[in-house]
C-alpha positions as CSV (number, residue, x, y, z in Angstrom):
1,M,0.0,0.0,0.0
2,L,1.2,3.5,-0.9
3,S,1.7,6.0,1.9
4,S,0.4,9.5,1.3
5,E,3.9,10.9,1.9
6,S,5.1,9.0,-1.2
7,I,2.6,10.7,-3.5
8,Q,3.3,14.2,-4.8
9,L,0.4,16.5,-5.6
10,D,1.8,17.5,-8.9
11,T,1.9,13.9,-10.1
12,L,-1.9,13.7,-9.9
13,T,-4.5,15.2,-12.2
14,I,-8.2,15.7,-11.7
15,C,-10.6,16.1,-14.6
16,E,-14.3,15.9,-15.3
17,L,-15.3,12.4,-16.6
18,G,-17.0,12.0,-19.9
19,L,-19.2,9.3,-21.3
20,D,-16.2,7.4,-22.6
21,D,-15.0,7.0,-18.9
22,R,-18.3,5.3,-17.8
23,A,-17.1,1.7,-17.9
24,R,-13.7,2.6,-16.3
25,W,-15.4,4.6,-13.5
26,D,-17.9,1.9,-12.7
27,Q,-15.3,-0.8,-12.7
28,F,-13.0,1.2,-10.4
29,N,-15.8,2.0,-8.0
30,Q,-17.0,-1.5,-7.7
31,S,-13.5,-2.7,-6.9
32,L,-13.5,-0.7,-3.7
33,P,-14.4,-2.4,-0.4
34,T,-16.8,0.5,0.5
35,S,-18.3,0.8,-2.9
36,C,-21.8,2.4,-3.1
37,F,-24.4,2.1,-5.9
38,M,-25.0,5.9,-5.5
39,Q,-21.6,6.4,-7.1
40,S,-22.5,4.5,-10.2
41,W,-22.8,6.2,-13.5
42,A,-26.4,4.9,-13.9
43,W,-27.5,6.3,-10.6
44,A,-26.1,9.7,-11.6
45,D,-28.1,9.4,-14.8
46,F,-31.2,8.7,-12.7
47,K,-30.6,11.7,-10.5
48,Q,-30.3,13.9,-13.6
49,I,-33.7,12.8,-14.7
50,E,-35.0,13.7,-11.3
51,G,-33.7,17.3,-11.7
52,Y,-30.3,17.2,-10.1
53,Q,-27.1,18.6,-11.6
54,T,-24.3,16.0,-11.5
55,F,-20.6,16.5,-11.5
56,R,-18.3,13.5,-12.2
57,Y,-14.6,13.8,-11.5
58,G,-11.7,11.4,-11.7
59,I,-8.3,11.6,-10.2
60,F,-5.5,10.1,-12.2
61,Q,-1.9,9.0,-11.6
62,Q,-0.7,9.4,-15.2
63,E,-3.3,7.2,-17.0
64,T,-4.4,5.2,-14.0
65,L,-7.7,6.1,-12.3
66,V,-7.0,6.3,-8.5
67,G,-9.9,8.2,-7.1
68,G,-12.7,10.6,-7.7
69,G,-16.4,11.1,-7.0
70,I,-19.8,11.9,-8.4
71,F,-21.4,15.0,-6.8
72,Y,-25.1,15.9,-6.8
73,F,-26.8,19.3,-6.6
74,Y,-30.5,20.1,-6.5
75,P,-31.2,23.7,-7.4
76,R,-33.1,25.6,-4.7
77,P,-34.0,29.3,-4.5
78,H,-31.7,30.2,-1.6
79,S,-28.0,30.6,-0.9
80,A,-27.4,28.0,1.8
81,N,-27.3,25.0,-0.5
82,L,-25.3,21.8,-0.2
83,L,-23.4,19.8,-2.8
84,I,-23.9,16.1,-1.8
85,A,-21.9,13.0,-2.5
86,P,-23.3,9.8,-1.0
87,G,-20.8,7.0,-1.1
88,I,-17.6,9.0,-1.3
89,P,-14.6,9.2,-0.7
90,C,-13.6,6.8,-3.5
91,F,-9.8,6.3,-3.5
92,T,-7.3,3.6,-4.2
93,P,-5.6,3.0,-0.8
94,G,-2.8,5.5,-0.2
95,Y,-4.3,8.2,-2.3
96,E,-6.9,9.4,0.3
97,V,-5.2,12.4,1.8
98,I,-4.0,14.1,-1.4
99,G,-7.0,12.9,-3.3
100,M,-9.3,14.6,-0.8
101,E,-7.4,17.8,-1.2
102,L,-7.9,17.7,-4.9
103,L,-11.6,17.0,-4.6
104,L,-12.2,19.8,-2.1
105,E,-10.3,22.3,-4.3
106,Q,-12.4,21.2,-7.3
107,V,-15.6,21.5,-5.3
108,K,-14.6,25.0,-4.0
109,Q,-14.5,26.2,-7.6
110,L,-18.0,24.9,-8.2
111,L,-19.7,26.4,-5.1
112,P,-20.0,30.1,-6.1
113,T,-22.0,29.2,-9.2
114,L,-24.3,26.9,-7.2
115,S,-24.9,29.2,-4.2
116,A,-23.7,26.4,-2.0
117,I,-21.7,26.6,1.2
118,A,-20.8,23.0,2.1
119,L,-20.1,19.5,0.8
120,R,-21.9,16.6,2.4
121,V,-20.3,13.2,2.0
122,E,-21.4,9.9,3.3
123,P,-18.9,7.1,3.1
124,L,-19.6,3.5,4.1
125,F,-16.9,3.6,6.7
126,L,-17.2,2.0,10.1
127,Q,-14.7,4.5,11.6
128,K,-14.0,8.1,10.7
129,P,-10.5,8.2,9.1
130,P,-8.0,11.0,9.8
131,F,-8.3,12.5,6.2
132,L,-11.9,13.5,7.1
133,E,-11.0,15.2,10.3
134,K,-12.1,18.6,9.1
135,F,-15.6,17.2,8.3
136,V,-18.3,17.5,11.0
137,R,-21.2,15.2,11.7
138,A,-24.2,16.3,9.6
139,P,-27.6,16.7,11.2
140,V,-29.3,14.5,8.6
141,D,-28.1,11.3,6.9
142,L,-28.7,10.7,3.2
143,L,-28.2,6.9,3.5
144,P,-29.3,4.7,6.5
145,S,-26.3,4.7,8.8
146,E,-27.4,1.4,10.3
147,T,-28.1,-1.7,8.2
148,L,-28.2,-5.5,8.4
149,L,-25.9,-7.5,6.2
150,I,-26.4,-11.2,5.3
151,D,-23.2,-13.0,4.4
152,L,-23.9,-14.9,1.2
153,C,-20.5,-16.6,1.0
154,P,-21.4,-19.8,2.9
155,D,-23.5,-22.5,1.2
156,E,-27.3,-22.1,1.3
157,A,-27.7,-24.7,4.1
158,E,-25.3,-22.6,6.3
159,I,-27.0,-19.3,5.4
160,L,-30.3,-20.9,6.6
161,A,-28.7,-22.3,9.7
162,N,-27.5,-18.8,10.6
163,M,-31.0,-17.4,10.6
164,K,-33.4,-17.1,13.5
165,P,-35.5,-20.3,13.9
166,K,-38.6,-18.2,13.0
167,G,-37.0,-17.0,9.8
168,R,-36.1,-20.6,8.7
169,Y,-39.6,-21.8,9.7
170,N,-41.4,-19.1,7.7
171,I,-39.3,-19.6,4.6
172,R,-40.1,-23.3,4.7
173,L,-43.7,-22.5,5.3
174,S,-43.8,-20.3,2.2
175,Q,-42.4,-23.2,0.3
176,R,-44.9,-25.7,1.6
177,Y,-47.7,-23.3,0.6
178,G,-46.3,-23.1,-2.9
179,V,-45.4,-19.4,-3.0
180,E,-43.9,-18.7,-6.4
181,T,-41.2,-16.1,-7.0
182,E,-39.8,-14.4,-10.1
183,F,-37.3,-11.6,-10.8
184,T,-37.9,-9.3,-13.8
185,T,-36.8,-6.2,-15.6
186,E,-40.0,-5.9,-17.6
187,L,-41.3,-2.4,-17.3
188,Q,-45.0,-3.5,-17.2
189,N,-44.2,-4.9,-13.7
190,I,-43.4,-1.4,-12.3
191,P,-47.1,-0.6,-11.6
192,R,-47.6,-4.1,-10.0
193,F,-44.6,-3.3,-7.7
194,Y,-45.8,0.2,-6.9
195,D,-49.3,-0.9,-6.0
196,L,-48.0,-3.1,-3.2
197,F,-45.4,-0.5,-2.2
198,W,-48.0,2.2,-1.9
199,E,-50.4,-0.1,0.0
200,T,-47.6,-0.7,2.5
201,V,-46.8,3.1,2.7
202,E,-50.5,3.8,3.7
203,R,-50.7,0.9,6.1
204,Q,-47.5,1.7,8.0
205,Q,-47.7,5.5,7.5
206,F,-44.2,6.3,6.3
207,F,-43.0,8.6,3.4
208,G,-43.3,7.0,0.0
209,E,-41.8,8.2,-3.3
210,P,-44.2,9.0,-6.1
211,Y,-44.9,6.6,-9.0
212,G,-42.8,8.7,-11.4
213,F,-39.7,8.3,-9.2
214,F,-39.9,4.5,-9.7
215,I,-40.5,4.9,-13.5
216,N,-37.3,6.9,-13.8
217,L,-35.4,4.7,-11.3
218,C,-36.3,1.4,-12.9
219,Q,-35.9,2.4,-16.5
220,T,-32.4,3.8,-15.8
221,L,-31.1,0.9,-13.6
222,F,-32.8,-1.9,-15.7
223,A,-31.0,-0.6,-18.8
224,A,-27.7,-0.7,-16.9
225,N,-28.4,-4.3,-15.6
226,M,-28.2,-2.9,-12.1
227,A,-31.6,-3.8,-10.7
228,E,-34.6,-6.2,-10.7
229,I,-38.1,-6.3,-9.3
230,G,-38.8,-9.4,-7.3
231,L,-42.4,-10.7,-7.1
232,A,-44.0,-13.3,-4.9
233,T,-47.4,-14.8,-5.9
234,W,-49.8,-17.4,-4.4
235,N,-52.8,-18.8,-6.2
236,D,-52.2,-16.1,-8.9
237,Q,-52.4,-13.3,-6.3
238,L,-49.5,-10.9,-6.0
239,L,-48.6,-10.8,-2.3
240,A,-45.1,-9.2,-2.1
241,A,-42.7,-7.2,-4.3
242,I,-39.2,-5.9,-3.8
243,L,-36.7,-3.8,-5.7
244,V,-33.1,-5.1,-5.5
245,I,-30.0,-3.3,-6.7
246,Y,-26.8,-5.1,-7.7
247,W,-23.5,-3.2,-7.3
248,G,-20.1,-4.7,-6.8
249,D,-20.3,-7.7,-4.5
250,R,-23.5,-6.4,-2.8
251,A,-27.2,-6.8,-3.5
252,T,-29.3,-4.2,-1.7
253,Y,-32.9,-4.4,-0.9
254,L,-33.9,-0.9,-1.6
255,Y,-37.7,-0.8,-1.6
256,G,-40.6,-3.2,-1.1
257,G,-44.2,-3.8,-0.2
258,R,-46.5,-6.6,0.7
259,S,-50.2,-7.2,0.6
260,S,-52.3,-7.6,3.8
261,L,-54.0,-10.6,2.2
262,Y,-53.0,-14.2,3.2
263,P,-50.3,-13.4,5.7
264,H,-50.2,-17.1,6.7
265,V,-48.4,-18.1,3.5
266,M,-45.3,-16.0,4.4
267,A,-44.8,-14.7,0.9
268,N,-42.4,-12.0,2.1
269,Y,-40.1,-14.5,3.7
270,G,-40.1,-16.7,0.6
271,L,-39.3,-13.7,-1.6
272,H,-36.3,-12.4,0.4
273,W,-34.9,-15.9,0.5
274,A,-35.3,-16.2,-3.2
275,A,-33.6,-12.8,-3.6
276,M,-30.6,-14.0,-1.5
277,Q,-30.3,-17.1,-3.6
278,R,-30.4,-15.1,-6.8
279,A,-27.9,-12.6,-5.5
280,K,-25.6,-15.4,-4.6
281,S,-25.9,-16.9,-8.1
282,K,-24.9,-13.5,-9.5
283,G,-21.7,-13.6,-7.5
284,C,-22.8,-11.2,-4.7
285,Q,-21.2,-11.8,-1.3
286,V,-23.6,-9.6,0.8
287,Y,-27.3,-9.1,0.9
288,D,-27.9,-5.6,2.4
289,F,-31.3,-5.0,4.1
290,Y,-30.5,-1.3,3.9
291,G,-32.7,0.6,6.5
292,Y,-32.5,-1.1,9.9
293,T,-32.5,-0.3,13.6
294,Q,-31.9,-2.0,16.9
295,N,-33.8,0.8,18.7
296,P,-37.3,-0.4,19.6
297,R,-38.6,3.3,19.5
298,H,-37.2,4.0,16.0
299,N,-39.5,4.4,13.0
300,Y,-37.7,1.4,11.5
301,A,-38.4,-0.8,14.5
302,K,-41.3,-2.8,13.1
303,F,-39.8,-3.9,9.8
304,S,-36.4,-4.3,11.4
305,Q,-37.9,-7.0,13.5
306,F,-38.9,-8.8,10.3
307,K,-35.4,-8.4,8.9
308,R,-33.8,-9.7,12.0
309,Q,-35.3,-13.1,11.5
310,F,-32.9,-13.6,8.6
311,G,-29.9,-13.5,10.9
312,G,-27.1,-11.3,9.6
313,K,-24.7,-8.7,11.1
314,P,-25.9,-5.2,12.2
315,V,-23.5,-2.6,10.9
316,T,-23.3,1.1,11.7
317,T,-21.4,3.4,9.5
318,I,-20.1,6.9,10.4
319,G,-23.1,8.7,8.7
320,A,-23.1,11.9,6.8
321,H,-20.4,14.5,7.3
322,D,-20.2,18.2,6.2
323,Y,-17.2,20.2,5.1
324,F,-18.0,24.0,5.2
325,F,-16.3,26.4,2.9
326,Y,-16.0,29.4,5.1
327,D,-15.5,31.9,2.3
328,Q,-18.9,31.1,0.9
329,L,-20.4,30.9,4.4
330,T,-19.0,34.4,5.2
331,D,-20.4,35.8,2.0
332,L,-23.8,34.4,2.8
333,L,-23.8,35.9,6.3
334,I,-22.7,39.3,5.0
335,N,-25.4,39.3,2.3
336,T,-28.0,38.3,4.8
337,L,-27.1,41.0,7.2
338,R,-27.1,43.6,4.4
339,K,-30.6,42.5,3.4
340,L,-31.8,42.8,7.0
341,A,-30.3,46.2,7.3
342,Q,-32.1,47.6,4.2
343,P,-35.1,49.8,5.1
């Protein structure tokens, strides 16, 4: 591993990535141990459709890509905006310190035109590294900082053995009832998925994205071979649906919903088990349940109890962190005071 002292700043270059760099960027990002699907080229395409500006930068040691990041900005009519970058920093080991300096300098040049005062990053790190020491904990996370990871490396019998007894029992119960599962990228299944998703939103009273969000998301990620919809049916009745994202060695359960009908057939258990088997067959080593909590008073508590039946390892990352650019912050304060002082 390189040490930061052995790398000279003038031996690195940073430049905006173009479409020709797409495959190289995705391959590089997926090779990192803390890779995040929100740093994929396709996710950035999706965010652009949703109205975000995206900025994609690569850091090169001669011709070799050694770092970089994709940044997102949503235009708002005020001057205290944030540039966000979920899933970064992204660096080859040894390039973190100097690479972060280059990224911050590049971001600093962007901020005045965006009326932004800070950069918010959210790496999938378990501990805060020294090269982020000038970043402060953000008040809001973009990604769930707590998740539950299922190890897919053992054989299927061992994965089942590592589950809670109730989880194994309910999976087998779904099999005895004959619950059928399928995984698809056919666009006509998006409304089928969304109907169950929205039914679950209304039943459990949490925020749910609109239908257009899923049209944009699925069309973009399906085309990139990054996602699938999983469906579970019993007696020709759709009872459960999930959206799974594949990125690097990880399959992430991002969204889902279930019908209130026929709960005794345990369709949701059968569907997640099928999703784990499918992810394993695709070469994934981890099934990520995404939002999760061990706090019984948290909003995630109810569905976390369900996820817990599959075993797994609870993991807490460092969460979102902000880097404030004080020149922009000072200008904002001065302009605000001037406006207040006007008669």
